[in-house]
N, C-alpha and C positions, 0 to 999 in steps of 0.2 A: 701445520697450516692452519690459519684461522678458520672456524667454522662460520657459515653465514649466520647473520642475525635473522630474526623472524619478526621484524618490525611490520611487515605489511599485514601479519596475522593480528598484532596488536591493533593497528588501524582498523582492520576488519571487525575486531571486537567493540571498537568504539561506534563503528557504523551499525552494527547490531544493537547496541545499547540506545543509540540515538533514535533508531526507528521504533524500537519497542517502546520507548516512552511516548513517542508521537501517537502511537496507535492506542495507548490509554486515553489520551485526550480525545480520541475520535468515538471510542465506543461507550464512554460514560453517558452520552445523550441517549443512546439506545436503551440503557438501564433506567435512567431517571425518568425516560418517557413513559415507563410502566408504573412508576411510582405515583401514588395518589396525592401525597403532600406536595410534590413539584407540580403536579397538574393543576391543583387547587390554587396554589400561590400564584401561578403564572395564568390563571384563567384558561386553561386548555382542555378542560374536560368535554368531551364530545366533539373535539375539533382534530381529526386526525390529518387533515391538510396542514394545518399549522405546525403540528408535530414533525410531519415530513419536511416542512420549510426549515426547520432547525438543522437537519442534516444537508438538505438541498442547497440552501444559501451557503453553507460552509463549502460544499463541494464546488459550487459554481464559482466562488472567489478562488478556491484552491486551484481549480483548473485554469482559470484566467492568470493567476499568478504564475503557475508553472510555465506558461507560454510567454508571458511578458518579462518576468523577472529572471527566468533561468540563464538568459545570456549573460548575467552578472558574473555567473561562474566561469565563463570563458574570458572575462574582462578583468575581474579582480582576483579571480583564483577561487576555488571551492571552499578552501578553509575560511576565508573571511566572510563569503556568503553564508556558510552554515552558521557562524557565529551570530550574524546579523539576524539570520531566521530564528535561532532559538531564543534571542533575546525577545523578539516579538511573540513568540509562542509562550514563554513564560509569563509576561504581561497579560496576555489574553486569558490564561488560566486563573491568574489571580482576581482579574475584573469579573471573570464568569461566576466564581464562588460569591462575589459580592453583589451580584445582579439582583435589583427587586423587582424589576418588570420584564416583561417578555421582550420588548423593543431593546431593551440594553443587553439582554442575553443574545439577542440576534446580532448585535453590533459586535460582542466579542467573538461570536463564530466568524465573522467577516475578517476580524483581525487574525483569529487562527488560521484561517485559509490562506491569508497572506503570508504568514510565516512558515507554513508547511509547504506551500506552494514554491517558495523559494529553496526550501530545504531539500525536498525529496530528489530532484534531478542531480544534486551534487553527490549523492551516493554512487550513481552510475560513473560519474567524472573519476571519483576516487578508485573504483574498481578498474576503470579503463587505464588510469595512471600507475596503479600499483600492482596489478596481477597480469602475468603473461596470458595469452588466449587459452592455453590448456588447462588453466586454473580457474578460468572465469565462470564456468557452470556451478562449482561448488562454491566460489567466492560469492556469487550473486545469491545462491540458495542460503548462504550463512547470514547475510543480512536481511533478506527477504523473510527468513524464520521469525524476525520480530513481529511481521505482520500476523503471524498465527499465534506465537507463543504469548504474546502481550495480551491480546483479546481472551485467549483461553484462560488466562490467570485473573485478567481484570473482571470478568463477568461475575464470577462468585465473590471476589474481593470487593468490587463496588456494591454488590447486593448487601453483603455484610456491613459496609461502611454506612450504607444508608439506613440499614436496620438499627445499627448501633448509635449513629449520631444524626446525620441528615444527607440530603442530597449535595447540599453544598460542599460537604467535606470531600467529595469525589474530586471537585475542582482543586481543592487546597492540597489534598494528597499528590495529585498529578503536578501541581506548580512545584512543590519541594523537589519532586523526582527530576524535574525538568532541569534543575541547576546542575545536576550531574553531568550530563552531556556537554552542557555549555563549557564547563571546567576541563573536560577530557578533551574537547576539540581544540580549545585555546592552547593547552599546554604540551599535548601530545601528538598533533597531527600536522601534516604539511601538505601543500598543494601536490607535489610529485616527491618520489624517493630521493632524488638528488638534492633536495632542499631539507631533508630531515637529518638531523644531527645524531640520530640513534642508529641509523643504518650502517653497515660496513660495506666494502667494495664487493665481497663475495655475494652477499644478497642482491646488490645492485645488478650484478652480472646475470643473476638467475632471472631477475625481472625484465631486464632489457634484452636478453639474448634471443628472444623468440620475436621480438616487435621492433626490429630496427627501423622498418619502414614507417611504423607508427610513431616512433620517436622522432624521426626527421621530419614527418608530416607535422607533428605538434609544434616543432620550433619554427619551421618555415612559415606557418599560417597564423602566427600568434597575433599579427596585426592586421588580419583580414577583417572586413566589415562584417556587421550582424548579418545583412543581406547575402552576402557571399557564402557565409557559414550556413545559412538557411537553405540555400539552393541546393547544398550537398545532399541533403536528406529529403527535402520537399520534392525533388526531382527524381526521386527514386521510388518506383511503385512498390518495392517491398516494404518500404516504410509504412505506405498506406494500407497494406495487407495486415502488417503488424498491428497497426491502428485499430483495424476492424476486429481482430482478435482480442486486442487489450480492452477495447471498448466493451465487448460483449462481457468479458471477465469483470470489468468495473461495474457494470450494470447489475450484474448478480451480486456481487460483493456488498455494494452499497444497499441495495434492496434488502439483503439478508441482514447486514449489521443493524440497520434501523429498525426492521420489523419482526425479526426472529423471535425475540423476547415476548412481544406481544402476541404473536402467533402461538407460541408454546402456552401461554397464559390463557388466551381467549378461546382458541380453537381446540387445543389438546388438553386443557384443564390442570396444567401443571401449578403447584403452589409456587409463592414467591421465591422460597430457597431452591425449589426444583428448576425454575427458570434460570437462575444463575448458573447452576451446574450444567444443564442440558445446552444452554446457549454457548457453552464453551466447547461443545464437541465438535463443531465443524472446524474450530481452529486446531484442536487436537489433532484430527484427521489431516488437516492441512499441513501441519508440521511434518507428519510421516511422509505425505505425498511430495512436499517441497524437496525433502531429503533424497527421496528416490529419483526424482527428476533431476536434481543437481548432478548426482552420480551418474545417471544415465546420460545426461548431455555430455560430460566430459569424456565417457567412455565410448559413447556411440556416435555422438555428433548428430543424431538423427531428431532434431529439434521440432521439426515439422509433424513427424509421427507421434511424438510425446504430447504435442499440443492436441492433436486429433483424438488420441487415446482418452486425453484428460477431458475433452467435451463430450465424448460418449459415455464415460463413467458418471460424469456429473450429471447430465440429463437422465440417464437410466436411474440414478439414485434417487433424484427428486421425484420422477415419476412413479417409481415404486413405492417411496416413503408416503407419497400423498394419498395412495390408494389402500393404505394398510390401516385397519381399525385400531390395532394395539397402540396406544399413544407412545409407549417407551420404544417399541420396535421401530415405528414410524419416524421418531426423533432421531434415532441412532442411523437408519438408513439415509434419510434426507441429509444429515450431517456428513455421512461418508461422501455423498454425492457433492456436496458443497465443498468438503475438503479436497476431492479430487481435481476440482477447477484450479486448485493452487499449482498443480504441475506446470501450468502454462508459464507461471511467471518467471522463473530462471531462464525458460527457453527465449521468451520475448526479449529479456534485457541482454542476453548473451548474443543473440542476433543482432540487436541494436548496436552493442559495442563492437561488433565484427564489421559492421558495414559503414560505421561514421568514424573518421578521424578524430584524434584527440582534441584538436583545436575546435571542434564543432559539438562535442558529446554532451556538455552541459545544456546546450540549446536544443539539441534533438531530443535528449531525455525529457527536457521540460515540455517541449511540443508533443511528444508522444503521451507522456502522463497527463499533461494538461487537457489535451482534447478528448483523451479516453475518459478522464474524470468528469470532463463536460457532459459527456452521454450518462455516466454513472449518477451525475446529479439529477438526471430526470427521474431515476428509478424510485427514490424514496416517496417523492410527491405524486407520481404516477401511481404507485401503490396505495397511497392515501385516497386519492380520487377514486380508483377502483373500489376500495373498501367502502367509500361513502355511498357507492351504488349498490354494491352487491353484498356487503356485510359479512362476507367470507373470503377465506384466503385461496380457494381452489382455482379460481380464474387467475390469480396472482402467480401461483405456482407454475400454471400451464404457460403464462406469459414468460416466466424465467427460463422455462424449458426451451421455448423457441428461440430466445436470445442466445442461449448457450450454443444451440446448434448451428446458428449463424456463425459465431466465432469458429466452431468446428468446421464448416465449410470453407473458410478462408485459410485454414491450416493445411487444407489439401494441396496447394501449389508448392508450399515448402516441403511437405512430405514427398511429394512426386519428384522434386529436384534433389531430395536427399540433403536437404539443408537442415 
């Protein structure tokens, strides 16, 4: 008897590569924002609000694009949408390296937000189409790992690139890498397993055996309107609770990604090389916590409990770290707390994929991610404003603790219902 192929895992590997390279594009701003040459060239010295605007403007565009452009995945298929998205991403990176004034650089951040806003929801659509429910916790973890692994590698790599060459070369480096997923998506993926020429019947049976209802729903709703698809999730109160959890996570993540290198340098006195390595710690811890979460989701199914534990560990880690005087120990404990927040992500996406049929999953994922990122976009500029008045990070850290605990409260209903 012929053995099942493993094409769904090759598709998953492509999703991991695609997301990993996208996150390289995001974190380079946080590194170059601490580089004196960059600040001088762009006239940003002593202007923390403008620095925050580089990330916030990207996030605003990214969030709006998630909501507005994600229905393309339901209309033309996730594969074509991903190819279009990565083409835009590649162009924005090349132009970013060539930017000579702050205004042009801001324009490239808008372009990057458009491309990534279209791309991100398609990952959920691929998982929904390619993996049965009992494998989705680990499958979601696998591609989400790129969000932690990529920044963990990027922080020291980008600091080295800047030291050896210039801040512009971080953009050129990312541009070259972005061509890889563009080729992989074009040649080796398909919208669904049935359209894939590399898959055999045995694997197809494995994928479809547990989701006959989902498969039929996908087929019968292919031509429904965008409004009809939107009602499926917008009228579900679980969707809005997921949004609150994901939004708190997004505000923490984007605030930390943008300002952690500056905090380590200005508040904790780390050298330039030390900033690169210590900034990677939250993402290294995040890798560990995401793996734990993905396994726990598939084995226990208690996604609400996992999200609540994540919030408590995160808030506790940041609170303890801020009040420790030893700089290295403080950085490690804060990084542990931030990494613990990553446990929520596999839970959020697995819950979403279970509550929304295939015909609407691109739109639902785009709406969820887009609105959450909209809140996340407030974080970098809000932190910049707070720093302008207080000139220290203590108030910033306590604000982030409060935001994390709000997400934890919204996890309680899922935990009580054992979802």
